[in-house]
DSSP file (Angstrom, degrees, kcal/mol; ACC not computed):
  #  RESIDUE AA STRUCTURE BP1 BP2  ACC     N-H-->O    O-->H-N    N-H-->O    O-->H-N    TCO  KAPPA ALPHA  PHI   PSI    X-CA   Y-CA   Z-CA
    1    1 A X     >        0   0    0      0, 0.0     4,-2.0     0, 0.0     5,-0.2   0.000 360.0 360.0 360.0 -46.8   82.5   10.4  -30.1
    2    2 A X  H  >  +     0   0    0      1,-0.2     4,-2.3     2,-0.2     5,-0.1   0.840 360.0  55.5 -67.4 -31.4   80.2   11.8  -27.5
    3    3 A X  H  > S+     0   0    0      2,-0.2     4,-2.4     1,-0.2    -1,-0.2   0.878 107.0  50.2 -68.9 -36.1   77.2   11.8  -29.9
    4    4 A X  H  > S+     0   0    0      2,-0.2     4,-2.3     1,-0.2    -2,-0.2   0.922 112.2  47.2 -65.3 -43.6   77.6    8.1  -30.6
    5    5 A X  H  X S+     0   0    0     -4,-2.0     4,-2.5     1,-0.2    -2,-0.2   0.893 111.6  51.9 -63.4 -39.2   77.8    7.4  -26.9
    6    6 A X  H  X S+     0   0    0     -4,-2.3     4,-2.4     2,-0.2    -2,-0.2   0.921 110.5  46.4 -65.4 -43.8   74.7    9.5  -26.4
    7    7 A X  H  X S+     0   0    0     -4,-2.4     4,-2.1     1,-0.2    -1,-0.2   0.894 112.8  50.9 -65.9 -38.5   72.7    7.7  -29.0
    8    8 A X  H  X S+     0   0    0     -4,-2.3     4,-2.5     2,-0.2    -2,-0.2   0.910 110.4  49.6 -63.8 -41.7   73.8    4.3  -27.6
    9    9 A X  H  X S+     0   0    0     -4,-2.5     4,-2.7     1,-0.2    -2,-0.2   0.913 110.2  49.7 -63.6 -42.8   72.7    5.4  -24.1
   10   10 A X  H  X S+     0   0    0     -4,-2.4     4,-2.5     2,-0.2    -1,-0.2   0.883 110.6  50.7 -65.4 -36.7   69.3    6.6  -25.4
   11   11 A X  H  X S+     0   0    0     -4,-2.1     4,-2.4     2,-0.2    -2,-0.2   0.941 112.3  46.3 -63.9 -46.7   68.8    3.2  -27.1
   12   12 A X  H  X S+     0   0    0     -4,-2.5     4,-2.4     1,-0.2    -2,-0.2   0.905 113.1  50.6 -61.5 -41.7   69.7    1.3  -24.0
   13   13 A X  H  X S+     0   0    0     -4,-2.7     4,-2.4     2,-0.2    -2,-0.2   0.925 110.9  46.9 -64.2 -45.3   67.4    3.5  -21.9
   14   14 A X  H  X S+     0   0    0     -4,-2.5     4,-2.4     1,-0.2    -1,-0.2   0.897 112.6  50.7 -65.4 -38.4   64.5    3.1  -24.2
   15   15 A X  H  X S+     0   0    0     -4,-2.4     4,-2.6     1,-0.2    -1,-0.2   0.917 110.9  49.1 -63.0 -42.0   65.0   -0.7  -24.3
   16   16 A X  H  X S+     0   0    0     -4,-2.4     4,-2.4     2,-0.2    -2,-0.2   0.895 110.1  50.8 -64.3 -40.7   65.2   -0.8  -20.5
   17   17 A X  H  X S+     0   0    0     -4,-2.4     4,-2.3     2,-0.2    -2,-0.2   0.922 112.0  46.8 -63.9 -44.2   61.9    1.3  -20.3
   18   18 A X  H  X S+     0   0    0     -4,-2.4     4,-2.4     1,-0.2    -2,-0.2   0.932 113.2  48.6 -63.4 -45.2   60.1   -1.1  -22.6
   19   19 A X  H  X S+     0   0    0     -4,-2.6     4,-2.6     1,-0.2    -1,-0.2   0.889 110.5  52.1 -61.5 -38.7   61.4   -4.2  -20.8
   20   20 A X  H  X S+     0   0    0     -4,-2.4     4,-2.5     2,-0.2    -1,-0.2   0.906 109.3  49.2 -65.3 -41.4   60.3   -2.6  -17.5
   21   21 A X  H  X S+     0   0    0     -4,-2.3     4,-2.4     2,-0.2    -2,-0.2   0.923 112.1  48.3 -62.6 -43.9   56.8   -2.0  -18.8
   22   22 A X  H  X S+     0   0    0     -4,-2.4     4,-2.6     1,-0.2    -2,-0.2   0.920 112.3  48.9 -62.4 -43.9   56.5   -5.6  -20.1
   23   23 A X  H  X S+     0   0    0     -4,-2.6     4,-2.6     1,-0.2    -1,-0.2   0.905 111.0  50.2 -63.4 -41.4   57.8   -6.9  -16.8
   24   24 A X  H  X S+     0   0    0     -4,-2.5     4,-2.4     2,-0.2    -1,-0.2   0.909 111.3  48.6 -62.9 -41.5   55.3   -4.8  -14.8
   25   25 A X  H  X S+     0   0    0     -4,-2.4     4,-2.4     2,-0.2    -2,-0.2   0.920 112.5  47.7 -65.2 -43.6   52.5   -6.0  -17.0
   26   26 A X  H  X S+     0   0    0     -4,-2.6     4,-2.4     2,-0.2    -2,-0.2   0.915 112.2  49.9 -62.6 -43.0   53.5   -9.6  -16.6
   27   27 A X  H  X S+     0   0    0     -4,-2.6     4,-2.4     1,-0.2    -2,-0.2   0.909 110.5  50.0 -62.1 -42.6   53.8   -9.2  -12.8
   28   28 A X  H  X S+     0   0    0     -4,-2.4     4,-2.5     1,-0.2    -1,-0.2   0.916 110.3  50.2 -63.0 -43.4   50.4   -7.5  -12.6
   29   29 A X  H  X S+     0   0    0     -4,-2.4     4,-2.7     1,-0.2    -2,-0.2   0.910 110.7  49.7 -61.5 -42.3   48.8  -10.4  -14.6
   30   30 A X  H  X S+     0   0    0     -4,-2.4     4,-2.6     1,-0.2    -1,-0.2   0.908 110.9  49.3 -63.3 -42.0   50.4  -13.0  -12.3
   31   31 A X  H  X S+     0   0    0     -4,-2.4     4,-2.5     2,-0.2    -1,-0.2   0.913 112.0  48.6 -63.9 -42.4   49.1  -11.1   -9.2
   32   32 A X  H  X S+     0   0    0     -4,-2.5     4,-2.1     2,-0.2    -2,-0.2   0.931 113.2  46.8 -64.4 -45.4   45.6  -11.0  -10.7
   33   33 A X  H  X S+     0   0    0     -4,-2.7     4,-2.3     1,-0.2    -2,-0.2   0.907 112.7  50.3 -62.2 -41.5   45.6  -14.7  -11.6
   34   34 A X  H  X S+     0   0    0     -4,-2.6     4,-2.0     1,-0.2    -2,-0.2   0.917 111.1  47.6 -64.1 -43.4   47.0  -15.6   -8.2
   35   35 A X  H  X S+     0   0    0     -4,-2.5     4,-1.6     1,-0.2    -1,-0.2   0.852 110.8  52.1 -68.1 -33.3   44.3  -13.6   -6.4
   36   36 A X  H  X S+     0   0    0     -4,-2.1     4,-1.5     2,-0.2    -1,-0.2   0.910 109.0  49.7 -67.9 -40.8   41.6  -15.1   -8.5
   37   37 A X  H  X S+     0   0    0     -4,-2.3     4,-0.6     1,-0.2    -2,-0.2   0.888 108.0  54.9 -61.9 -37.9   42.8  -18.6   -7.7
   38   38 A X  H >< S+     0   0    0     -4,-2.0     3,-0.7     1,-0.2    -1,-0.2   0.867 104.9  53.7 -62.8 -36.4   42.8  -17.6   -4.0
   39   39 A X  H 3< S+     0   0    0     -4,-1.6    -1,-0.2     1,-0.2    -2,-0.2   0.880 105.9  52.2 -66.3 -37.4   39.1  -16.6   -4.3
   40   40 A X  H 3<        0   0    0     -4,-1.5    -1,-0.2     1,-0.2    -2,-0.2   0.585 360.0 360.0 -78.9  -8.3   38.1  -19.9   -5.8
   41   41 A X    <<        0   0    0     -3,-0.7    -1,-0.2    -4,-0.6    -2,-0.1   0.512 360.0 360.0 -68.7 360.0   39.7  -22.0   -3.0
């Protein structure tokens, strides 16, 4: 029972880490685009 819970937890954790990386990358891209738009004003 505990091994199944452990594997499920590791799956959730890895999914969360990947989602977090993607979110960080998207946020960085948005910030860069916003600052570039600010420069052209």
